[in-house]
Backbone bond lengths (Angstrom), bond angles and torsions (degrees), N, CA, C in turn:
res aa  C-N    CA-C-N  psi(-1)  N-CA   C-N-CA  omega(-1)  CA-C   N-CA-C  phi
1 M - - - 1.461 - - 1.560 108.55 -
2 K 1.386 118.35 128.17 1.411 117.09 -179.51 1.477 111.04 -87.00
3 K 1.316 113.30 136.34 1.470 114.68 178.05 1.607 109.19 -111.99
4 I 1.408 107.80 126.84 1.509 115.54 -167.44 1.509 108.37 -129.00
5 L 1.365 116.18 134.57 1.393 124.03 -172.95 1.525 106.97 -122.96
6 L 1.406 117.26 124.41 1.448 123.01 176.54 1.595 108.00 -104.47
7 I 1.352 118.48 145.03 1.414 119.12 -178.17 1.493 107.80 -122.64
8 S 1.346 116.20 124.70 1.470 119.27 173.72 1.477 111.20 -157.93
9 T 1.310 118.89 92.81 1.508 125.10 169.51 1.584 115.67 -89.52
10 N 1.366 110.60 9.37 1.518 114.33 -178.38 1.544 114.77 -69.15
11 A 1.317 112.93 -163.93 1.438 120.65 174.46 1.564 106.43 -68.84
12 L 1.325 110.81 166.07 1.477 120.10 -168.86 1.602 110.17 -68.85
13 G 1.179 118.84 -25.34 1.474 122.47 174.56 1.539 111.84 -62.04
14 D 1.411 112.66 -52.33 1.408 121.34 -178.11 1.554 110.70 -56.93
15 T 1.402 114.98 -50.87 1.393 124.32 179.26 1.574 110.14 -56.85
16 Y 1.200 121.09 -44.51 1.399 126.82 -178.81 1.557 111.43 -59.70
17 L 1.445 106.04 -41.59 1.527 113.13 178.52 1.549 112.27 -65.48
18 V 1.412 117.02 -30.47 1.449 120.12 179.58 1.517 112.77 -66.77
19 C 1.398 112.72 -29.86 1.444 119.76 172.93 1.553 118.90 -58.58
20 S 1.376 111.94 -16.52 1.536 120.07 176.93 1.448 111.86 -63.53
21 V 1.327 120.49 -20.05 1.482 119.10 -174.92 1.555 110.63 -89.96
22 L 1.207 120.35 -8.25 1.451 125.84 -175.55 1.392 115.12 -52.71
23 K 1.472 113.39 -58.39 1.441 122.29 178.61 1.533 112.09 -52.77
24 T 1.313 120.28 -50.35 1.405 130.69 -178.47 1.633 109.08 -60.49
25 L 1.248 115.88 -48.71 1.518 115.93 179.06 1.477 111.50 -65.11
26 R 1.276 116.28 -43.68 1.620 120.52 176.96 1.602 109.26 -58.85
27 H 1.277 112.10 -39.05 1.565 111.65 -176.22 1.595 104.17 -75.32
28 H 1.252 125.93 -40.15 1.426 121.87 -175.24 1.428 114.40 -75.61
29 F 1.313 115.64 -35.72 1.413 124.87 -178.84 1.557 107.34 -112.05
30 E 1.274 113.46 91.13 1.485 117.43 -166.69 1.547 108.72 -66.63
31 K 1.350 116.49 -32.32 1.354 120.70 177.79 1.569 108.04 -111.12
32 S 1.320 119.10 104.44 1.440 116.59 -170.50 1.567 107.63 -151.42
33 Q 1.374 111.72 154.24 1.436 116.47 169.56 1.523 103.38 -119.97
34 I 1.364 114.59 124.68 1.449 121.82 -177.19 1.454 112.39 -117.71
35 D 1.409 118.57 112.84 1.332 120.91 -173.81 1.612 112.35 -118.13
36 I 1.292 119.90 165.06 1.489 120.08 -175.49 1.500 105.94 -139.22
37 I 1.365 114.58 139.13 1.447 123.30 158.68 1.458 110.36 -98.82
38 S 1.298 113.96 128.28 1.601 118.67 176.97 1.464 112.00 -149.54
39 S 1.308 116.00 -158.65 1.491 119.80 -178.79 1.606 102.91 -108.24
40 E 1.278 108.33 159.56 1.497 120.61 -173.17 1.590 103.95 -63.97
41 S 1.356 119.40 -37.78 1.451 118.44 175.48 1.509 121.98 -52.80
42 A 1.336 112.69 -22.33 1.472 118.07 178.58 1.479 114.86 -88.30
43 R 1.225 117.58 1.74 1.546 123.75 -171.56 1.628 108.75 -62.07
44 F 1.379 113.33 -40.06 1.540 114.64 -178.27 1.497 110.53 -60.22
45 F 1.302 126.93 -24.80 1.465 115.72 176.33 1.494 114.70 -113.29
46 L 1.410 115.29 -20.36 1.471 119.01 171.67 1.455 111.31 -63.23
47 N 1.396 120.89 -27.43 1.481 116.35 179.66 1.457 111.51 -71.10
48 E 1.337 118.79 -18.64 1.467 122.02 179.83 1.539 110.65 -97.46
49 A 1.287 124.55 -9.98 1.301 129.63 -172.03 1.537 117.47 -68.19
50 G 1.310 113.01 -39.83 1.414 122.52 -179.97 1.567 121.22 114.20
51 F 1.260 116.74 16.46 1.478 126.80 177.59 1.524 109.14 -71.35
52 D 1.311 116.36 148.55 1.464 120.34 175.26 1.557 112.49 -76.19
53 N 1.335 117.88 -44.08 1.398 124.03 177.81 1.421 113.95 -134.32
54 L 1.377 119.29 139.39 1.352 122.46 175.46 1.589 114.39 -111.92
55 Y 1.261 115.77 124.09 1.593 115.52 177.04 1.562 104.76 -108.33
56 L 1.294 117.13 99.87 1.487 123.32 -173.82 1.493 110.30 -103.94
57 I 1.331 111.38 125.92 1.560 120.14 175.63 1.510 112.37 -92.24
58 K 1.313 116.73 124.24 1.415 123.88 -178.55 1.453 112.29 -94.42
59 R 1.292 120.79 -50.70 1.499 124.60 -169.36 1.484 113.30 -112.28
60 K 1.332 117.89 -10.74 1.414 122.72 -172.60 1.571 111.59 55.40
61 S 1.232 118.83 38.15 1.457 123.26 -175.89 1.499 104.05 -88.07
62 F 1.417 118.14 154.70 1.471 125.23 177.64 1.521 108.37 -50.91
63 S 1.242 117.08 -53.58 1.584 126.24 -171.07 1.614 104.05 -60.46
64 E 1.339 117.00 -46.06 1.470 117.24 -174.08 1.552 108.67 -67.85
65 V 1.290 114.63 -45.40 1.556 117.69 -175.22 1.486 106.37 -67.12
66 H 1.367 122.75 -43.71 1.523 121.02 169.42 1.281 116.19 -51.22
67 R 1.288 128.61 -41.75 1.473 128.52 -178.63 1.569 108.83 -64.85
68 I 1.376 115.41 -37.44 1.368 115.15 -177.58 1.598 111.14 -71.74
69 I 1.287 112.23 -45.76 1.490 115.81 174.13 1.434 112.47 -50.72
70 F 1.309 119.87 -47.03 1.403 124.48 -178.77 1.474 112.65 -56.37
71 K 1.329 118.96 -45.27 1.444 127.40 -179.86 1.538 110.85 -65.28
72 I 1.408 117.50 -44.86 1.397 114.45 -176.08 1.535 112.17 -78.73
73 R 1.257 115.58 -23.08 1.543 117.30 178.29 1.558 111.29 -74.17
74 N 1.350 113.46 -22.12 1.497 115.63 177.26 1.495 111.15 -99.09
75 T 1.242 120.59 4.09 1.573 123.26 176.99 1.420 109.21 -80.66
76 G 1.237 120.66 -34.51 1.519 124.56 -177.37 1.412 114.99 77.04
77 Y 1.364 116.53 53.15 1.444 119.39 179.13 1.443 117.67 -68.11
78 D 1.418 119.80 143.80 1.393 125.44 -179.01 1.475 108.40 -82.41
79 F 1.367 117.46 -37.29 1.526 120.83 -179.00 1.597 105.03 -138.33
80 V 1.379 111.68 137.14 1.382 118.72 166.74 1.550 110.55 -121.18
81 F 1.254 117.95 122.48 1.533 123.12 -178.44 1.531 113.53 -106.95
82 N 1.311 119.43 136.12 1.497 126.44 171.14 1.502 105.95 -126.94
83 F 1.289 113.90 105.58 1.559 116.04 -174.59 1.640 114.59 -89.24
84 F 1.286 113.79 -26.40 1.450 118.84 -176.42 1.644 110.85 -127.22
85 P 1.305 112.58 141.18 1.468 117.97 -177.01 1.523 111.83 -71.28
86 L 1.276 117.00 148.21 1.422 124.47 175.96 1.487 105.98 178.51
87 H 1.310 120.38 150.43 1.454 122.21 -176.19 1.536 111.80 -62.59
88 M 1.332 110.28 -47.79 1.449 116.08 -179.66 1.576 112.62 -63.05
89 N 1.300 111.59 -46.66 1.510 115.49 179.24 1.450 109.74 -55.21
90 T 1.385 116.48 -46.60 1.517 117.53 -176.32 1.403 111.28 -65.55
91 S 1.412 122.98 -34.35 1.414 125.48 179.82 1.463 111.33 -66.13
92 L 1.285 116.46 -46.36 1.441 120.58 175.36 1.606 116.00 -63.03
93 F 1.339 113.18 -37.56 1.339 124.03 -178.34 1.585 106.35 -64.70
94 K 1.289 118.36 -45.50 1.524 125.69 -171.68 1.613 105.60 -73.81
95 L 1.264 115.66 -34.96 1.485 120.99 -174.46 1.480 112.46 -89.57
96 S 1.322 119.75 -13.42 1.555 122.35 177.95 1.509 105.74 -71.13
97 K 1.314 113.24 162.85 1.499 119.43 -175.36 1.517 100.99 -126.78
98 A 1.448 111.94 123.62 1.446 116.80 -178.86 1.435 108.32 -157.46
99 D 1.370 120.26 162.80 1.418 122.79 -179.13 1.504 106.40 -73.56
100 E 1.296 116.42 -36.80 1.466 123.52 176.39 1.503 115.89 -130.52
101 K 1.234 116.94 131.05 1.495 118.39 179.47 1.555 108.98 -126.52
102 I 1.392 117.32 121.91 1.406 121.42 -176.68 1.516 108.71 -129.66
103 G 1.344 118.97 125.03 1.358 118.12 -176.07 1.627 110.46 -179.45
104 F 1.350 112.10 170.31 1.369 124.52 176.97 1.470 106.50 -98.04
105 V 1.399 119.80 125.53 1.508 126.49 -172.72 1.576 107.67 -118.14
106 N 1.249 115.29 130.22 1.383 122.82 178.85 1.578 110.34 -147.60
107 I 1.395 111.65 103.81 1.492 114.99 -179.11 1.554 109.32 -76.73
108 I 1.364 121.40 -35.27 1.405 125.97 178.49 1.490 107.71 -90.48
109 K 1.358 115.03 118.73 1.487 124.42 176.95 1.483 111.40 -55.67
110 K 1.372 123.82 121.86 1.434 122.69 168.64 1.542 109.74 -117.96
111 K 1.397 103.98 122.46 1.474 110.95 177.74 1.534 114.65 -65.80
112 S 1.230 115.69 -22.60 1.447 125.01 -177.57 1.536 117.54 -109.13
113 W 1.440 111.35 27.78 1.504 120.63 -173.58 1.560 107.78 -52.35
114 H 1.331 117.94 -37.82 1.528 125.79 -169.77 1.601 104.53 -71.67
115 N 1.261 125.47 -5.71 1.338 125.47 179.35 1.530 113.08 -114.00
116 D 1.324 118.76 8.76 1.432 127.18 -172.80 1.580 108.38 -121.87
117 E 1.329 116.95 147.77 1.468 118.17 170.92 1.547 108.21 -63.03
118 D 1.292 116.23 149.22 1.474 119.21 -178.69 1.489 106.85 -138.50
119 T 1.386 111.98 136.81 1.589 119.07 -174.35 1.409 109.73 -99.92
120 L 1.307 120.51 124.16 1.390 124.52 174.52 1.632 109.98 -81.03
121 R 1.274 114.00 131.92 1.474 124.66 -175.12 1.533 109.10 -103.26
122 I 1.296 119.73 127.76 1.425 126.35 179.57 1.488 110.51 -119.28
123 K 1.349 118.81 127.24 1.434 123.77 -178.75 1.505 111.69 -56.46
124 S 1.305 110.85 -46.69 1.558 116.29 -173.24 1.552 112.30 -83.22
125 Q 1.295 117.39 0.43 1.400 115.81 -175.71 1.489 115.68 -123.97
126 P 1.317 122.23 137.34 1.529 119.80 178.77 1.484 110.15 -58.09
127 K 1.474 118.02 153.90 1.286 124.04 -173.71 1.577 114.61 -59.21
128 N 1.442 110.74 -30.97 1.495 105.73 -179.60 1.538 117.38 -79.60
129 K 1.426 114.21 5.23 1.443 120.76 174.54 1.473 109.85 -95.97
130 A 1.353 121.09 -4.62 1.549 122.58 -174.80 1.435 108.88 -59.91
131 A 1.376 115.15 152.81 1.525 125.62 171.74 1.538 107.54 -90.09
132 I 1.292 113.02 155.21 1.406 123.95 175.03 1.531 113.98 -116.05
133 W 1.383 113.38 127.76 1.481 120.20 165.87 1.488 110.26 -85.01
134 K 1.289 117.22 133.75 1.517 118.83 176.67 1.578 108.18 -113.10
135 P 1.302 112.03 140.84 1.510 119.87 -174.82 1.559 114.09 -54.28
136 E 1.243 121.73 -17.92 1.399 122.00 179.98 1.640 109.97 -85.10
137 E 1.273 111.72 -0.32 1.489 118.31 -172.45 1.517 103.29 -102.63
138 N 1.376 115.59 152.74 1.504 119.51 -179.97 1.406 113.57 -67.03
139 Y 1.323 118.71 156.98 1.534 122.81 176.83 1.445 108.62 -63.37
140 L 1.370 122.83 -28.50 1.409 118.84 -177.76 1.522 107.59 -76.30
141 Q 1.180 126.64 -15.54 1.471 128.17 171.24 1.466 111.18 -61.02
142 R 1.290 122.24 -33.48 1.448 127.75 178.16 1.584 106.09 -60.10
143 M 1.287 115.42 -40.13 1.391 115.90 -178.84 1.584 111.36 -76.84
144 R 1.308 119.47 -32.94 1.359 121.76 177.63 1.526 113.21 -65.82
145 L 1.302 115.13 -38.32 1.409 120.72 177.28 1.582 112.01 -63.47
146 A 1.295 111.87 -43.94 1.502 116.61 176.40 1.537 113.16 -63.06
147 L 1.381 116.71 -45.70 1.418 122.21 -178.27 1.401 112.15 -64.66
148 N 1.347 119.63 -28.62 1.409 126.15 179.53 1.542 113.17 -61.04
149 Y 1.398 116.09 -34.55 1.379 121.33 173.50 1.466 120.08 -86.65
150 A 1.355 112.02 -2.02 1.459 118.01 167.13 1.556 111.23 -99.18
151 G 1.323 115.38 12.51 1.447 121.89 171.86 1.631 113.21 92.27
152 I 1.234 113.88 7.40 1.493 118.71 -179.33 1.553 106.01 -104.94
153 K 1.333 111.43 97.14 1.450 118.37 -165.99 1.600 106.39 -89.05
154 N 1.393 117.91 138.76 1.325 122.37 174.83 1.466 121.13 56.73
155 A 1.381 115.41 34.82 1.413 117.89 -169.05 1.466 111.54 -68.09
156 Q 1.363 112.80 143.49 1.416 122.92 179.61 1.582 109.01 -92.77
157 I 1.289 117.04 98.67 1.360 117.41 -177.84 1.428 119.48 -107.95
158 T 1.240 124.30 130.02 1.565 124.07 176.12 1.524 110.71 -128.49
159 K 1.299 111.98 159.28 1.446 113.31 -175.06 1.464 115.02 -60.67
160 H 1.283 117.27 144.84 1.524 125.30 -172.16 1.659 113.15 -56.74
161 I 1.230 113.01 132.94 1.367 117.90 175.29 1.588 106.06 -117.06
162 F 1.327 113.46 125.33 1.511 121.43 -174.48 1.580 114.27 -74.16
163 D 1.224 114.23 136.40 1.494 116.65 -171.78 1.661 104.29 -98.44
164 F 1.333 110.41 78.20 1.443 118.75 173.13 1.527 112.90 -151.40
165 E 1.226 118.68 161.56 1.468 121.87 -178.07 1.630 106.31 -81.28
166 D 1.339 111.24 159.81 1.442 116.60 174.75 1.515 114.27 -61.31
167 E 1.268 118.16 142.16 1.523 121.93 176.43 1.497 103.14 -87.12
168 A 1.272 116.42 142.23 1.457 117.64 176.75 1.560 113.86 -71.01
169 C 1.235 116.33 121.56 1.541 117.79 177.71 1.564 102.04 -162.83
170 G 1.387 113.28 170.77 1.364 121.63 -172.16 1.559 109.71 -64.78
171 T 1.359 112.72 155.41 1.469 112.83 172.21 1.566 108.78 -110.68
172 Y 1.342 109.79 153.66 1.503 115.65 -167.76 1.546 108.84 -132.99
173 D 1.337 114.54 156.00 1.368 118.30 173.04 1.529 110.99 -66.92
174 I 1.251 112.22 -45.81 1.526 125.04 -177.94 1.527 113.77 -128.70
175 V 1.312 119.23 134.91 1.434 123.81 162.09 1.454 111.35 -109.99
176 A 1.377 119.13 130.17 1.458 119.72 -176.10 1.469 108.62 -128.37
177 H 1.385 113.37 148.53 1.498 122.93 175.76 1.595 106.15 -142.34
178 F 1.316 112.61 111.05 1.487 116.48 -179.04 1.586 116.87 -108.62
179 F 1.421 116.12 15.02 1.430 114.51 -173.56 1.565 107.58 -117.73
180 S 1.395 108.65 161.88 1.430 117.24 -179.92 1.472 107.30 -159.12
181 S 1.398 116.13 149.68 1.478 121.41 170.70 1.534 113.36 -71.72
182 D 1.393 116.07 -10.85 1.441 123.64 -179.90 1.551 106.12 -93.61
183 A 1.363 119.73 107.36 1.420 116.56 174.92 1.449 123.29 -49.73
184 N 1.335 115.98 -25.12 1.325 121.82 179.43 1.641 115.52 -78.86
185 R 1.315 110.80 -1.45 1.503 115.33 176.61 1.456 115.05 -121.42
186 Q 1.335 119.38 6.31 1.498 123.87 177.95 1.490 111.64 -78.34
187 I 1.298 112.19 152.77 1.459 119.19 174.75 1.594 105.52 -106.38
188 G 1.255 117.14 137.96 1.467 121.54 178.47 1.530 114.94 -61.49
189 E 1.304 117.68 149.16 1.475 120.30 -178.51 1.428 112.33 -58.03
190 D 1.316 119.41 -47.24 1.515 122.87 -177.39 1.524 107.56 -60.17
191 S 1.310 119.15 -39.22 1.500 123.33 -174.97 1.551 105.32 -67.29
192 I 1.333 117.65 -42.69 1.495 120.13 178.59 1.455 109.55 -64.29
193 K 1.378 123.24 -38.61 1.350 119.63 179.52 1.603 114.28 -62.29
194 E 1.355 111.10 -42.99 1.455 121.94 -175.99 1.581 107.03 -69.68
195 I 1.271 118.43 -31.95 1.523 120.21 179.72 1.453 108.05 -74.29
196 L 1.362 123.52 -42.62 1.435 132.33 179.33 1.547 111.60 -56.47
197 N 1.365 109.08 -50.61 1.449 120.16 -177.15 1.522 108.90 -62.98
198 E 1.248 118.71 -50.43 1.392 119.27 -177.52 1.536 109.25 -65.75
199 L 1.312 125.47 -40.05 1.451 128.19 176.43 1.446 108.54 -61.31
200 C 1.278 122.00 -46.10 1.515 121.26 -171.25 1.574 114.87 -89.92
201 I 1.258 114.03 -39.08 1.456 119.03 -176.98 1.596 110.94 -88.22
202 T 1.230 117.46 -52.51 1.460 119.98 -175.86 1.508 112.83 -73.73
203 N 1.370 111.92 -45.86 1.521 120.53 -176.59 1.544 112.65 -91.47
204 K 1.339 116.36 -13.18 1.468 123.49 176.24 1.583 106.95 57.36
205 K 1.347 117.43 46.52 1.414 121.94 173.45 1.603 115.10 -100.27
206 K 1.283 114.66 144.54 1.456 121.24 176.68 1.612 112.25 -83.22
207 V 1.326 118.30 106.59 1.418 122.56 -166.04 1.582 111.06 -112.22
208 C 1.321 118.13 138.68 1.412 121.09 170.46 1.521 107.87 -115.28
209 L 1.339 118.39 124.19 1.427 119.07 178.66 1.542 104.25 -105.68
210 I 1.429 112.24 131.25 1.435 118.17 179.01 1.564 108.76 -103.72
211 G 1.296 115.42 146.28 1.457 120.42 174.09 1.524 109.02 175.06
212 S 1.312 114.61 171.18 1.469 125.67 -179.77 1.613 105.46 -71.30
213 K 1.344 111.41 170.58 1.525 114.69 -178.51 1.468 108.40 -66.88
214 D 1.320 123.35 -39.38 1.448 122.66 -179.26 1.528 109.22 -73.01
215 E 1.199 119.67 -33.43 1.574 120.65 178.84 1.560 110.31 -66.52
216 L 1.229 116.17 -48.59 1.449 124.23 -179.70 1.540 115.76 -69.89
217 K 1.231 111.76 -30.03 1.545 116.73 178.96 1.554 111.22 -61.64
218 K 1.352 114.78 -38.90 1.413 122.09 177.01 1.516 111.76 -65.69
219 I 1.178 123.83 -30.45 1.459 130.59 -173.37 1.613 105.72 -89.89
220 K 1.300 115.45 -40.36 1.564 117.21 -176.01 1.445 109.51 -60.51
221 G 1.377 122.06 -33.67 1.393 126.44 -175.06 1.481 113.86 -60.43
222 F 1.364 119.33 -24.90 1.472 119.04 -172.10 1.547 108.70 -135.64
223 V 1.284 121.32 10.43 1.447 120.87 173.69 1.467 111.87 -132.42
224 T 1.417 116.79 103.56 1.375 120.50 177.88 1.553 107.42 -130.21
225 V 1.311 119.56 83.02 1.334 126.23 179.93 1.547 117.94 -117.51
226 S 1.248 116.43 150.25 1.488 117.03 177.68 1.510 112.53 -60.91
227 G 1.254 117.90 142.25 1.628 123.47 177.43 1.497 109.11 84.12
228 L 1.308 123.60 -2.10 1.387 126.29 172.35 1.585 118.02 -90.70
229 H 1.287 114.97 123.32 1.571 116.32 -177.56 1.591 104.40 -123.80
230 F 1.320 113.93 140.32 1.465 117.57 175.25 1.543 107.97 -105.31
231 E 1.436 117.71 139.32 1.441 119.27 -178.95 1.569 100.78 -128.89
232 E 1.396 114.55 111.97 1.429 121.62 -175.65 1.524 108.13 -92.20
233 S 1.440 116.81 123.48 1.407 126.94 176.84 1.527 112.51 32.29
234 P 1.379 115.77 69.19 1.485 115.90 -177.54 1.550 106.82 -71.79
235 G 1.286 116.09 154.11 1.511 126.43 176.33 1.518 101.18 -70.34
236 I 1.326 112.41 166.73 1.531 119.97 -176.91 1.516 111.31 -57.76
237 K 1.341 117.22 -39.56 1.506 117.51 -169.50 1.532 104.64 -74.89
238 K 1.329 121.53 -35.95 1.561 121.69 179.40 1.589 105.66 -72.86
239 L 1.272 115.95 -42.41 1.432 117.47 -176.65 1.574 112.64 -59.67
240 V 1.303 114.20 -43.54 1.456 118.90 178.39 1.396 110.56 -68.75
241 S 1.338 119.24 -45.85 1.504 118.88 179.62 1.584 114.85 -62.98
242 L 1.328 115.10 -36.63 1.442 116.92 174.66 1.458 112.97 -55.01
243 I 1.464 110.34 -55.48 1.437 117.54 -174.29 1.517 119.24 -63.91
244 K 1.410 112.69 -42.48 1.424 117.00 -175.54 1.547 112.59 -77.04
245 N 1.330 115.52 -11.41 1.479 112.80 176.01 1.437 111.43 -113.05
246 C 1.291 123.12 11.53 1.537 124.08 166.92 1.561 110.20 -79.50
247 K 1.292 114.93 167.70 1.416 120.70 179.38 1.507 113.54 -91.21
248 L 1.439 113.59 -22.96 1.410 121.77 -175.45 1.510 109.68 -154.64
249 Y 1.331 114.45 133.73 1.486 117.19 176.65 1.513 106.85 -111.70
250 I 1.375 118.86 136.12 1.455 122.02 177.54 1.507 104.06 -125.29
251 G 1.372 112.51 133.62 1.517 112.31 175.00 1.491 110.93 178.55
252 V 1.343 114.75 164.67 1.415 125.27 170.64 1.520 114.43 -73.19
253 D 1.318 120.65 170.44 1.465 125.71 -178.57 1.559 102.08 -73.52
254 S 1.435 107.96 104.23 1.471 116.28 178.48 1.517 104.28 -158.77
255 F 1.391 113.71 178.10 1.482 124.70 179.08 1.523 114.62 -48.90
256 P 1.285 122.09 -48.22 1.475 119.62 -175.45 1.661 112.02 -71.74
257 L 1.317 109.43 -18.97 1.542 113.83 -176.15 1.619 101.89 -77.25
258 H 1.392 118.30 -34.87 1.415 119.56 172.17 1.531 117.15 -63.20
259 I 1.340 117.39 -33.96 1.395 121.70 171.99 1.522 115.27 -66.50
260 A 1.342 114.47 -37.19 1.469 119.40 174.92 1.482 109.03 -61.87
261 D 1.250 118.01 -44.62 1.510 125.66 179.98 1.526 108.46 -63.91
262 A 1.251 116.43 -48.10 1.550 115.40 -178.95 1.418 113.53 -61.81
263 Y 1.381 122.13 -30.46 1.409 123.33 -178.91 1.448 115.02 -97.96
264 G 1.297 114.90 15.72 1.586 120.09 -177.66 1.474 118.17 60.35
265 V 1.289 123.19 35.86 1.435 127.57 -176.04 1.490 109.75 -83.75
266 K 1.287 120.62 137.51 1.535 121.65 172.42 1.400 106.22 -57.86
267 T 1.363 117.41 131.14 1.406 124.02 -169.34 1.662 117.26 -135.60
268 L 1.257 116.14 125.78 1.384 116.17 172.38 1.543 109.09 -107.67
269 G 1.333 114.11 108.53 1.476 117.00 -172.38 1.574 106.02 -98.42
270 I 1.345 110.38 143.63 1.528 116.54 178.25 1.533 107.14 -109.23
271 F 1.291 117.88 113.84 1.388 120.53 -166.40 1.513 112.74 -121.63
272 Y 1.358 120.03 132.73 1.384 122.18 177.02 1.633 106.06 -92.26
273 Y 1.341 111.78 -39.93 1.585 114.72 176.76 1.492 110.78 -91.86
274 K 1.371 114.24 158.32 1.396 119.61 -177.14 1.530 107.98 -92.31
275 N 1.358 118.58 56.19 1.517 118.20 -172.44 1.463 110.28 -128.13
276 E 1.435 117.14 26.31 1.484 115.59 -172.68 1.640 109.82 -65.01
277 K 1.367 115.87 -28.55 1.531 113.85 178.42 1.552 111.97 -70.22
278 S 1.287 115.44 -14.73 1.514 117.09 173.51 1.542 108.44 -82.46
279 V 1.343 117.71 -36.42 1.397 127.16 -176.65 1.564 114.32 -69.94
280 F 1.264 113.33 -55.18 1.595 119.30 -174.41 1.581 106.53 -86.12
281 Q 1.348 114.90 136.51 1.437 115.99 176.40 1.502 113.50 -74.09
282 N 1.242 114.85 -17.80 1.663 118.93 166.09 1.571 104.89 -154.72
283 M 1.182 109.32 160.23 1.597 117.07 -177.21 1.460 114.61 -99.75
284 D 1.312 119.41 8.31 1.463 125.56 171.89 1.513 111.41 -51.21
285 N 1.215 118.99 126.91 1.528 120.56 167.46 1.641 108.23 65.56
286 K 1.275 115.58 23.78 1.461 121.48 179.66 1.543 109.59 -112.43
287 F 1.398 116.04 136.48 1.374 122.02 176.10 1.613 109.88 -125.96
288 I 1.280 118.00 135.96 1.481 117.80 -175.13 1.592 107.55 -118.98
289 F 1.239 111.78 126.38 1.473 121.11 166.24 1.446 114.44 -109.55
290 R 1.293 118.69 124.85 1.488 125.51 -171.28 1.556 107.26 -100.36
291 T 1.358 107.49 140.33 1.521 114.75 174.46 1.478 109.88 -143.07
292 E 1.195 115.33 151.58 1.528 121.01 177.95 1.512 113.36 -112.13
293 S 1.376 110.42 7.99 1.516 113.06 -175.91 1.510 106.21 -149.37
294 A 1.339 117.93 151.59 1.396 121.24 178.48 1.522 113.48 -70.89
295 A 1.333 110.07 -20.50 1.593 120.34 174.63 1.473 107.23 -83.98
296 I 1.294 120.80 83.54 1.340 123.28 176.93 1.531 117.40 -69.60
297 D 1.470 112.06 135.64 1.428 113.23 -178.76 1.530 104.61 -81.20
298 T 1.408 111.86 101.66 1.493 121.62 -171.99 1.545 110.08 -64.87
299 K 1.381 121.78 -28.27 1.402 121.50 176.52 1.591 107.51 -66.78
300 E 1.338 118.34 -47.43 1.393 119.88 175.78 1.585 113.47 -61.20
301 F 1.337 115.67 -34.27 1.515 120.27 176.75 1.369 110.97 -61.08
302 F 1.327 121.07 -47.31 1.487 122.83 -173.32 1.495 109.12 -85.14
303 N 1.233 125.53 -16.26 1.407 127.22 169.62 1.464 109.98 -70.98
304 F 1.437 115.04 -33.93 1.500 118.02 179.37 1.568 105.89 -76.58
305 I 1.327 122.51 -37.29 1.341 123.84 176.14 1.578 114.00 -61.00
306 K 1.381 113.63 -40.11 1.496 117.93 -179.09 1.538 108.83 -68.57
307 K 1.431 113.91 -43.89 1.484 118.49 -177.25 1.487 112.61 -61.18
308 K 1.274 117.13 -38.43 1.489 126.12 -178.31 1.510 115.50 -86.08
309 Q 1.396 112.31 -2.27 1.412 123.76 178.27 1.608 106.38 50.81
310 I 1.248 118.22 48.65 1.520 120.76 -175.82 1.547 107.84 -74.74
311 L 1.193 118.11 -33.85 1.545 118.56 -174.87 1.519 108.44 -88.59
312 S 1.262 119.04 -1.23 1.508 123.25 179.80 1.663 108.77 -58.37
313 G 1.260 111.89 130.61 1.574 115.71 178.21 1.494 111.85 75.04
314 I 1.310 122.20 10.69 1.407 124.19 169.87 1.514 112.04 -103.97
315 N 1.320 114.99 98.32 1.464 124.19 -167.75 1.656 107.92 -103.49
């Protein structure tokens, strides 16, 4: 039985992307144990993804990380994979013990890593044989490159689809998510207010805004319009059900946007970086609005929506 460890202590979107290799690994290694090291914040969907063991880091304290390293070094993994750069990922990757280690390593944190070429390191290969991921390539290509060196050639990888039934919840014309832990991807509160008012009042759409308790608290204080619903930190079943059953998803580059992409939902993505072809697994039914500021020009935003007829057919 092959023992495989995946490492992803990154943001939720990156960790969700890592789940995309599960089906391929299970198919190639019929008898396998597939584990993941991630953050506690990802538990709500990793519990449903199909891993054998979860090693979840809560506080990133020395003692906590030391315990996890001790466990994984004594498990005897055949493969350890690290698909995305991050200081913690790299540290765990380097300290893990495995017959083969394949991954992207970055000691110095780069905020714009998705716009840079990235070198894949393979334990069994000299450095000059390493593969290169280029920023014009999709994020899933990072995983294909790595799996290639594990003997899985030309893997057809798509974003993870969860194996559960829809959770009963309301259906909406539009589901929106404007928040991010990355300050360079957030939308300003005033802009959110204007967008929601325009969608609900002027266009008479039924909108569900997703966010954490703290994120939504700021918006609830000044937006009370008919047709607007707030969904606070939905579990993965409700989140997937809300998004896959809406007619349009609007959001910044974050975890829910990947869910919309995976389930083929019509999507209006708000992007600061010119990396949407890396983010989406395909560009069918996708619309990209670019901004260089958290204070979106809402007139320009809705002119774009009108020009592209994005609200057409959404009654």
